[in-house]
C-alpha positions in Angstrom: 20.2 -53.1 -7.2 24.0 -52.4 -7.3 26.5 -52.2 -4.4 27.2 -48.6 -3.5 30.8 -49.3 -3.0 31.0 -50.8 -6.5 30.6 -47.4 -7.8 33.6 -46.3 -5.7 37.0 -47.8 -5.9 37.7 -46.2 -2.3 34.6 -45.7 -0.3 35.1 -44.0 2.8 32.8 -42.8 5.7 33.9 -40.6 8.3 32.7 -41.7 11.8 32.0 -39.0 14.4 31.5 -39.4 18.1 30.0 -36.1 19.3 28.7 -37.1 22.8 25.8 -35.5 24.4 24.6 -32.3 22.3 21.8 -30.1 22.2 19.4 -30.9 19.8 18.7 -27.8 17.6 22.3 -26.6 16.9 23.1 -30.3 16.1 20.3 -30.7 13.6 21.2 -27.5 12.0 24.7 -28.8 11.5 23.4 -32.1 9.8 21.6 -29.9 7.5 24.3 -27.5 6.6 26.3 -30.8 6.2 24.1 -32.5 3.6 23.3 -29.0 1.7 27.2 -28.3 1.6 28.1 -32.0 0.4 29.0 -32.9 -3.3 29.5 -36.4 -5.0 33.1 -36.5 -3.5 32.3 -36.0 0.1 32.3 -39.4 2.1 29.5 -40.2 3.9 29.7 -39.7 7.6 27.9 -41.4 10.8 27.1 -39.3 13.4 26.7 -40.7 16.9 25.3 -38.5 19.6 22.9 -38.2 22.4 20.5 -35.2 23.2 18.4 -34.3 26.0 14.6 -35.5 25.7 12.6 -33.2 22.8 9.1 -33.1 21.9 8.1 -33.0 18.3 4.7 -32.0 17.1 3.0 -32.8 14.0 1.6 -30.1 11.5 -1.7 -30.1 13.3 -0.5 -30.2 16.7 -0.2 -27.6 19.2 1.6 -27.3 22.6 -2.0 -27.4 24.3 -1.6 -31.2 23.3 1.3 -32.0 25.5 0.4 -33.7 28.6 4.0 -33.0 30.3 
């Protein structure tokens, strides 16, 4: 396995400190970033925190939540 940096003479990464954010808008922003990037787009590392969320699997329903 080759080092990813070996393929790029000047590897860069953008680090974003976004603080506390609502989950869904930030999730959509991450999806947009991924869809719009190309081979020349630097990687990004997003530091953030969001309020608690419940995630449900495909076979789950809200009736399964105890909270």
